[in-house]
VOLUM-348763 format. One record per residue (C-alpha): residue in three letters; chain; y, x, z. Coordinates in Angstrom, 1 decimal. Layout:
N
<r residuo="ALA" cadena="A" py="Y" px="X" pz="Z"/>
...
***
This chain:
216
<r residuo="UNK" cadena="A" py="-23.8" px="-79.8" pz="54.5"/>
<r residuo="UNK" cadena="A" py="-22.4" px="-77.3" pz="51.9"/>
<r residuo="UNK" cadena="A" py="-22.2" px="-78.5" pz="48.4"/>
<r residuo="UNK" cadena="A" py="-24.9" px="-77.0" pz="46.2"/>
<r residuo="UNK" cadena="A" py="-25.2" px="-76.8" pz="42.5"/>
<r residuo="UNK" cadena="A" py="-27.8" px="-78.8" pz="40.6"/>
<r residuo="UNK" cadena="A" py="-31.1" px="-76.8" pz="40.1"/>
<r residuo="UNK" cadena="A" py="-30.4" px="-76.5" pz="36.3"/>
<r residuo="UNK" cadena="A" py="-26.9" px="-75.1" pz="37.0"/>
<r residuo="UNK" cadena="A" py="-28.2" px="-72.6" pz="39.6"/>
<r residuo="UNK" cadena="A" py="-31.0" px="-71.5" pz="37.2"/>
<r residuo="UNK" cadena="A" py="-28.5" px="-71.0" pz="34.4"/>
<r residuo="UNK" cadena="A" py="-26.3" px="-68.9" pz="36.8"/>
<r residuo="UNK" cadena="A" py="-29.3" px="-66.8" pz="37.8"/>
<r residuo="UNK" cadena="A" py="-30.3" px="-66.3" pz="34.2"/>
<r residuo="UNK" cadena="A" py="-26.9" px="-65.2" pz="33.0"/>
<r residuo="UNK" cadena="A" py="-25.7" px="-61.7" pz="32.5"/>
<r residuo="UNK" cadena="A" py="-23.4" px="-60.6" pz="35.2"/>
<r residuo="UNK" cadena="A" py="-23.0" px="-59.1" pz="38.7"/>
<r residuo="UNK" cadena="A" py="-22.4" px="-61.9" pz="41.2"/>
<r residuo="UNK" cadena="A" py="-25.2" px="-62.3" pz="43.8"/>
<r residuo="UNK" cadena="A" py="-26.6" px="-65.7" pz="44.5"/>
<r residuo="UNK" cadena="A" py="-25.1" px="-66.0" pz="48.0"/>
<r residuo="UNK" cadena="A" py="-21.6" px="-65.3" pz="46.7"/>
<r residuo="UNK" cadena="A" py="-22.2" px="-67.7" pz="43.8"/>
<r residuo="UNK" cadena="A" py="-23.1" px="-70.5" pz="46.2"/>
<r residuo="UNK" cadena="A" py="-19.9" px="-69.9" pz="48.2"/>
<r residuo="UNK" cadena="A" py="-17.9" px="-69.9" pz="44.9"/>
<r residuo="UNK" cadena="A" py="-19.5" px="-73.3" pz="44.0"/>
<r residuo="UNK" cadena="A" py="-18.8" px="-74.8" pz="47.4"/>
<r residuo="UNK" cadena="A" py="-15.2" px="-73.8" pz="47.2"/>
<r residuo="UNK" cadena="A" py="-14.9" px="-75.0" pz="43.6"/>
<r residuo="UNK" cadena="A" py="-16.3" px="-78.4" pz="44.6"/>
<r residuo="UNK" cadena="A" py="-13.7" px="-78.7" pz="47.4"/>
<r residuo="UNK" cadena="A" py="-10.8" px="-77.6" pz="45.2"/>
<r residuo="UNK" cadena="A" py="-11.9" px="-80.0" pz="42.5"/>
<r residuo="UNK" cadena="A" py="-11.0" px="-82.9" pz="44.8"/>
<r residuo="UNK" cadena="A" py="-7.3" px="-82.0" pz="44.2"/>
<r residuo="UNK" cadena="A" py="-7.8" px="-83.2" pz="40.6"/>
<r residuo="UNK" cadena="A" py="-6.4" px="-79.9" pz="39.2"/>
<r residuo="UNK" cadena="A" py="-8.0" px="-77.3" pz="36.9"/>
<r residuo="UNK" cadena="A" py="-10.1" px="-74.5" pz="38.4"/>
<r residuo="UNK" cadena="A" py="-9.2" px="-71.0" pz="36.9"/>
<r residuo="UNK" cadena="A" py="-11.0" px="-67.7" pz="37.0"/>
<r residuo="UNK" cadena="A" py="-9.7" px="-64.3" pz="35.9"/>
<r residuo="UNK" cadena="A" py="-12.5" px="-62.2" pz="34.6"/>
<r residuo="UNK" cadena="A" py="-15.1" px="-64.0" pz="32.5"/>
<r residuo="UNK" cadena="A" py="-17.4" px="-61.2" pz="31.4"/>
<r residuo="UNK" cadena="A" py="-20.4" px="-63.0" pz="30.1"/>
<r residuo="UNK" cadena="A" py="-19.9" px="-66.3" pz="31.9"/>
<r residuo="UNK" cadena="A" py="-22.2" px="-66.0" pz="35.0"/>
<r residuo="UNK" cadena="A" py="-19.6" px="-67.3" pz="37.5"/>
<r residuo="UNK" cadena="A" py="-18.1" px="-69.6" pz="34.9"/>
<r residuo="UNK" cadena="A" py="-21.3" px="-71.6" pz="35.0"/>
<r residuo="UNK" cadena="A" py="-20.7" px="-72.5" pz="38.6"/>
<r residuo="UNK" cadena="A" py="-17.0" px="-73.3" pz="38.1"/>
<r residuo="UNK" cadena="A" py="-17.9" px="-75.5" pz="35.1"/>
<r residuo="UNK" cadena="A" py="-20.6" px="-77.3" pz="37.1"/>
<r residuo="UNK" cadena="A" py="-18.1" px="-78.0" pz="39.9"/>
<r residuo="UNK" cadena="A" py="-15.4" px="-79.0" pz="37.4"/>
<r residuo="UNK" cadena="A" py="-17.8" px="-81.4" pz="35.6"/>
<r residuo="UNK" cadena="A" py="-18.6" px="-83.1" pz="39.0"/>
<r residuo="UNK" cadena="A" py="-14.9" px="-83.5" pz="39.8"/>
<r residuo="UNK" cadena="A" py="-13.8" px="-84.6" pz="36.3"/>
<r residuo="UNK" cadena="A" py="-11.5" px="-81.6" pz="35.9"/>
<r residuo="UNK" cadena="A" py="-11.5" px="-78.6" pz="33.6"/>
<r residuo="UNK" cadena="A" py="-12.6" px="-75.0" pz="34.3"/>
<r residuo="UNK" cadena="A" py="-10.4" px="-72.3" pz="32.7"/>
<r residuo="UNK" cadena="A" py="-11.5" px="-68.8" pz="32.3"/>
<r residuo="UNK" cadena="A" py="-9.3" px="-65.9" pz="31.3"/>
<r residuo="UNK" cadena="A" py="-10.4" px="-62.6" pz="29.9"/>
<r residuo="UNK" cadena="A" py="-9.6" px="-60.2" pz="27.0"/>
<r residuo="UNK" cadena="A" py="-13.4" px="-59.7" pz="26.7"/>
<r residuo="UNK" cadena="A" py="-13.1" px="-55.9" pz="26.1"/>
<r residuo="UNK" cadena="A" py="-14.5" px="-55.1" pz="29.5"/>
<r residuo="UNK" cadena="A" py="-13.0" px="-53.7" pz="32.7"/>
<r residuo="UNK" cadena="A" py="-12.9" px="-50.0" pz="33.5"/>
<r residuo="UNK" cadena="A" py="-16.3" px="-49.6" pz="35.0"/>
<r residuo="UNK" cadena="A" py="-18.0" px="-51.5" pz="32.1"/>
<r residuo="UNK" cadena="A" py="-16.9" px="-49.0" pz="29.4"/>
<r residuo="UNK" cadena="A" py="-19.4" px="-46.6" pz="27.7"/>
<r residuo="UNK" cadena="A" py="-20.4" px="-43.8" pz="30.0"/>
<r residuo="UNK" cadena="A" py="-19.7" px="-45.8" pz="33.2"/>
<r residuo="UNK" cadena="A" py="-22.2" px="-47.2" pz="35.7"/>
<r residuo="UNK" cadena="A" py="-21.8" px="-50.9" pz="34.7"/>
<r residuo="UNK" cadena="A" py="-21.8" px="-50.5" pz="31.0"/>
<r residuo="UNK" cadena="A" py="-24.2" px="-52.7" pz="29.0"/>
<r residuo="UNK" cadena="A" py="-24.8" px="-51.3" pz="25.5"/>
<r residuo="UNK" cadena="A" py="-25.7" px="-54.8" pz="24.2"/>
<r residuo="UNK" cadena="A" py="-22.0" px="-55.8" pz="24.7"/>
<r residuo="UNK" cadena="A" py="-20.7" px="-53.2" pz="22.3"/>
<r residuo="UNK" cadena="A" py="-19.5" px="-54.4" pz="18.9"/>
<r residuo="UNK" cadena="A" py="-20.7" px="-51.6" pz="16.5"/>
<r residuo="UNK" cadena="A" py="-18.2" px="-52.7" pz="13.8"/>
<r residuo="UNK" cadena="A" py="-15.1" px="-52.0" pz="15.9"/>
<r residuo="UNK" cadena="A" py="-16.7" px="-49.6" pz="18.4"/>
<r residuo="UNK" cadena="A" py="-15.4" px="-51.6" pz="21.4"/>
<r residuo="UNK" cadena="A" py="-16.9" px="-54.0" pz="23.9"/>
<r residuo="UNK" cadena="A" py="-16.9" px="-57.7" pz="23.1"/>
<r residuo="UNK" cadena="A" py="-18.4" px="-60.0" pz="25.7"/>
<r residuo="UNK" cadena="A" py="-17.1" px="-63.2" pz="24.0"/>
<r residuo="UNK" cadena="A" py="-20.2" px="-63.9" pz="22.0"/>
<r residuo="UNK" cadena="A" py="-22.4" px="-63.5" pz="25.0"/>
<r residuo="UNK" cadena="A" py="-20.1" px="-65.8" pz="27.0"/>
<r residuo="UNK" cadena="A" py="-20.3" px="-68.5" pz="24.4"/>
<r residuo="UNK" cadena="A" py="-24.1" px="-68.3" pz="24.3"/>
<r residuo="UNK" cadena="A" py="-24.2" px="-68.5" pz="28.1"/>
<r residuo="UNK" cadena="A" py="-22.1" px="-71.7" pz="28.2"/>
<r residuo="UNK" cadena="A" py="-24.1" px="-73.2" pz="25.3"/>
<r residuo="UNK" cadena="A" py="-27.4" px="-72.6" pz="26.9"/>
<r residuo="UNK" cadena="A" py="-26.1" px="-74.2" pz="30.2"/>
<r residuo="UNK" cadena="A" py="-24.8" px="-77.2" pz="28.3"/>
<r residuo="UNK" cadena="A" py="-21.3" px="-76.7" pz="29.8"/>
<r residuo="UNK" cadena="A" py="-19.1" px="-75.9" pz="26.7"/>
<r residuo="UNK" cadena="A" py="-17.2" px="-79.2" pz="27.0"/>
<r residuo="UNK" cadena="A" py="-16.1" px="-78.5" pz="30.5"/>
<r residuo="UNK" cadena="A" py="-14.5" px="-75.0" pz="30.0"/>
<r residuo="UNK" cadena="A" py="-11.4" px="-73.8" pz="28.2"/>
<r residuo="UNK" cadena="A" py="-11.7" px="-70.1" pz="27.5"/>
<r residuo="UNK" cadena="A" py="-8.4" px="-68.3" pz="27.1"/>
<r residuo="UNK" cadena="A" py="-8.8" px="-64.9" pz="25.4"/>
<r residuo="UNK" cadena="A" py="-6.1" px="-62.4" pz="26.2"/>
<r residuo="UNK" cadena="A" py="-4.7" px="-60.2" pz="29.0"/>
<r residuo="UNK" cadena="A" py="-4.3" px="-61.9" pz="32.3"/>
<r residuo="UNK" cadena="A" py="-0.6" px="-61.0" pz="33.0"/>
<r residuo="UNK" cadena="A" py="0.4" px="-62.1" pz="29.5"/>
<r residuo="UNK" cadena="A" py="-1.2" px="-65.5" pz="29.9"/>
<r residuo="UNK" cadena="A" py="0.0" px="-66.0" pz="33.5"/>
<r residuo="UNK" cadena="A" py="3.5" px="-65.3" pz="32.2"/>
<r residuo="UNK" cadena="A" py="3.6" px="-68.5" pz="30.3"/>
<r residuo="UNK" cadena="A" py="1.3" px="-70.6" pz="32.4"/>
<r residuo="UNK" cadena="A" py="3.2" px="-73.5" pz="34.1"/>
<r residuo="UNK" cadena="A" py="0.6" px="-75.9" pz="35.5"/>
<r residuo="UNK" cadena="A" py="-0.6" px="-76.1" pz="39.2"/>
<r residuo="UNK" cadena="A" py="-4.2" px="-75.1" pz="39.8"/>
<r residuo="UNK" cadena="A" py="-6.6" px="-76.3" pz="42.4"/>
<r residuo="UNK" cadena="A" py="-8.4" px="-72.9" pz="42.5"/>
<r residuo="UNK" cadena="A" py="-7.7" px="-69.4" pz="41.3"/>
<r residuo="UNK" cadena="A" py="-10.7" px="-67.0" pz="41.4"/>
<r residuo="UNK" cadena="A" py="-9.6" px="-63.4" pz="40.9"/>
<r residuo="UNK" cadena="A" py="-12.5" px="-61.3" pz="39.6"/>
<r residuo="UNK" cadena="A" py="-10.9" px="-59.0" pz="37.0"/>
<r residuo="UNK" cadena="A" py="-10.2" px="-55.3" pz="36.9"/>
<r residuo="UNK" cadena="A" py="-10.5" px="-53.2" pz="40.1"/>
<r residuo="UNK" cadena="A" py="-7.5" px="-50.9" pz="39.7"/>
<r residuo="UNK" cadena="A" py="-4.4" px="-51.6" pz="41.8"/>
<r residuo="UNK" cadena="A" py="-2.5" px="-52.3" pz="38.5"/>
<r residuo="UNK" cadena="A" py="-4.9" px="-55.0" pz="37.4"/>
<r residuo="UNK" cadena="A" py="-5.8" px="-56.5" pz="40.8"/>
<r residuo="UNK" cadena="A" py="-2.1" px="-56.7" pz="41.7"/>
<r residuo="UNK" cadena="A" py="-1.2" px="-58.1" pz="38.3"/>
<r residuo="UNK" cadena="A" py="-3.8" px="-60.8" pz="38.6"/>
<r residuo="UNK" cadena="A" py="-2.6" px="-61.7" pz="42.1"/>
<r residuo="UNK" cadena="A" py="1.1" px="-61.7" pz="41.2"/>
<r residuo="UNK" cadena="A" py="0.5" px="-63.6" pz="38.0"/>
<r residuo="UNK" cadena="A" py="-1.8" px="-66.4" pz="39.3"/>
<r residuo="UNK" cadena="A" py="-1.4" px="-66.8" pz="43.0"/>
<r residuo="UNK" cadena="A" py="2.0" px="-68.6" pz="42.5"/>
<r residuo="UNK" cadena="A" py="0.1" px="-71.3" pz="40.6"/>
<r residuo="UNK" cadena="A" py="-2.2" px="-72.3" pz="43.4"/>
<r residuo="UNK" cadena="A" py="-1.2" px="-75.7" pz="44.6"/>
<r residuo="UNK" cadena="A" py="-0.6" px="-76.7" pz="48.2"/>
<r residuo="UNK" cadena="A" py="-4.0" px="-77.0" pz="49.8"/>
<r residuo="UNK" cadena="A" py="-5.6" px="-75.2" pz="46.9"/>
<r residuo="UNK" cadena="A" py="-7.9" px="-72.2" pz="47.1"/>
<r residuo="UNK" cadena="A" py="-7.5" px="-68.6" pz="46.2"/>
<r residuo="UNK" cadena="A" py="-10.7" px="-66.6" pz="45.9"/>
<r residuo="UNK" cadena="A" py="-10.9" px="-62.8" pz="45.6"/>
<r residuo="UNK" cadena="A" py="-14.1" px="-61.1" pz="44.6"/>
<r residuo="UNK" cadena="A" py="-15.3" px="-57.5" pz="45.2"/>
<r residuo="UNK" cadena="A" py="-13.4" px="-57.1" pz="48.5"/>
<r residuo="UNK" cadena="A" py="-14.7" px="-53.9" pz="50.1"/>
<r residuo="UNK" cadena="A" py="-12.8" px="-52.7" pz="53.2"/>
<r residuo="UNK" cadena="A" py="-14.7" px="-49.4" pz="53.4"/>
<r residuo="UNK" cadena="A" py="-12.6" px="-46.5" pz="51.8"/>
<r residuo="UNK" cadena="A" py="-15.8" px="-45.2" pz="50.3"/>
<r residuo="UNK" cadena="A" py="-15.5" px="-48.1" pz="47.8"/>
<r residuo="UNK" cadena="A" py="-12.2" px="-46.9" pz="46.5"/>
<r residuo="UNK" cadena="A" py="-13.1" px="-47.5" pz="42.8"/>
<r residuo="UNK" cadena="A" py="-15.0" px="-50.7" pz="43.1"/>
<r residuo="UNK" cadena="A" py="-13.4" px="-52.7" pz="45.8"/>
<r residuo="UNK" cadena="A" py="-10.3" px="-51.2" pz="47.5"/>
<r residuo="UNK" cadena="A" py="-7.7" px="-52.7" pz="45.2"/>
<r residuo="UNK" cadena="A" py="-9.1" px="-56.3" pz="45.7"/>
<r residuo="UNK" cadena="A" py="-9.1" px="-55.5" pz="49.4"/>
<r residuo="UNK" cadena="A" py="-5.5" px="-54.6" pz="49.3"/>
<r residuo="UNK" cadena="A" py="-4.7" px="-57.8" pz="47.4"/>
<r residuo="UNK" cadena="A" py="-6.6" px="-59.8" pz="50.0"/>
<r residuo="UNK" cadena="A" py="-4.6" px="-58.2" pz="52.8"/>
<r residuo="UNK" cadena="A" py="-1.4" px="-58.9" pz="51.0"/>
<r residuo="UNK" cadena="A" py="-2.3" px="-62.5" pz="50.6"/>
<r residuo="UNK" cadena="A" py="-3.0" px="-62.9" pz="54.3"/>
<r residuo="UNK" cadena="A" py="0.1" px="-61.0" pz="55.3"/>
<r residuo="UNK" cadena="A" py="2.3" px="-63.2" pz="53.0"/>
<r residuo="UNK" cadena="A" py="1.9" px="-66.1" pz="55.3"/>
<r residuo="UNK" cadena="A" py="1.2" px="-68.3" pz="52.2"/>
<r residuo="UNK" cadena="A" py="-2.6" px="-68.2" pz="52.6"/>
<r residuo="UNK" cadena="A" py="-5.1" px="-68.7" pz="55.4"/>
<r residuo="UNK" cadena="A" py="-8.7" px="-67.4" pz="55.3"/>
<r residuo="UNK" cadena="A" py="-11.3" px="-70.1" pz="55.0"/>
<r residuo="UNK" cadena="A" py="-14.5" px="-68.1" pz="54.7"/>
<r residuo="UNK" cadena="A" py="-16.1" px="-64.7" pz="54.0"/>
<r residuo="UNK" cadena="A" py="-19.4" px="-64.3" pz="52.1"/>
<r residuo="UNK" cadena="A" py="-20.2" px="-60.6" pz="51.5"/>
<r residuo="UNK" cadena="A" py="-17.5" px="-59.4" pz="49.1"/>
<r residuo="UNK" cadena="A" py="-16.0" px="-62.9" pz="48.4"/>
<r residuo="UNK" cadena="A" py="-13.0" px="-64.1" pz="50.3"/>
<r residuo="UNK" cadena="A" py="-11.9" px="-67.7" pz="50.2"/>
<r residuo="UNK" cadena="A" py="-8.2" px="-68.4" pz="51.2"/>
<r residuo="UNK" cadena="A" py="-6.3" px="-71.7" pz="51.3"/>
<r residuo="UNK" cadena="A" py="-2.6" px="-72.1" pz="50.4"/>
<r residuo="UNK" cadena="A" py="-0.9" px="-73.2" pz="53.6"/>
<r residuo="UNK" cadena="A" py="2.6" px="-71.9" pz="52.9"/>
<r residuo="UNK" cadena="A" py="5.0" px="-71.0" pz="50.2"/>
<r residuo="UNK" cadena="A" py="5.3" px="-67.8" pz="48.2"/>
<r residuo="UNK" cadena="A" py="2.8" px="-64.9" pz="47.6"/>
***
């Protein structure tokens, strides 16, 4: 039977600001529980306001490991003012830019999960460049341009331990979704073609892959 989050964790997830549907969230949690058995940290790229972080943190708490979440908290392309996914409440009026860090901290506090998460604030490739620890899970859910999706993959996939899981979100094979999901789709195809990763499951736009070989 698939691992399921405790009711209070699922309720916190559903009540948090963000875009991940419940079905994909449950698949994320199940993967995180499995990966947690490796005894290694679980890392996501793309925190936003912490909706998916709640599930990673819940799984990390159960496994006795740490969830790590990486984001510059200035929003991705489609979240900027004037774009479809912009939320005016995330704009910092003092600096005139998005800042999702306060909302993220409130999300974790309300869920009672602050002690199980390390938030790393900065740009993904810069942080990946000095990261030197193996990871049980890497969840790529950052920017949707080829530059950002490829940078996240090249920066973090090498750190997935043998038997660990690589998750890619917003994978949309249909070319009509060029702006929202084609770059993650191309990264997903690259991971499969590398021979380093084998597909485990597909849940809507979420792909779960396992490291079964070397390289990226």
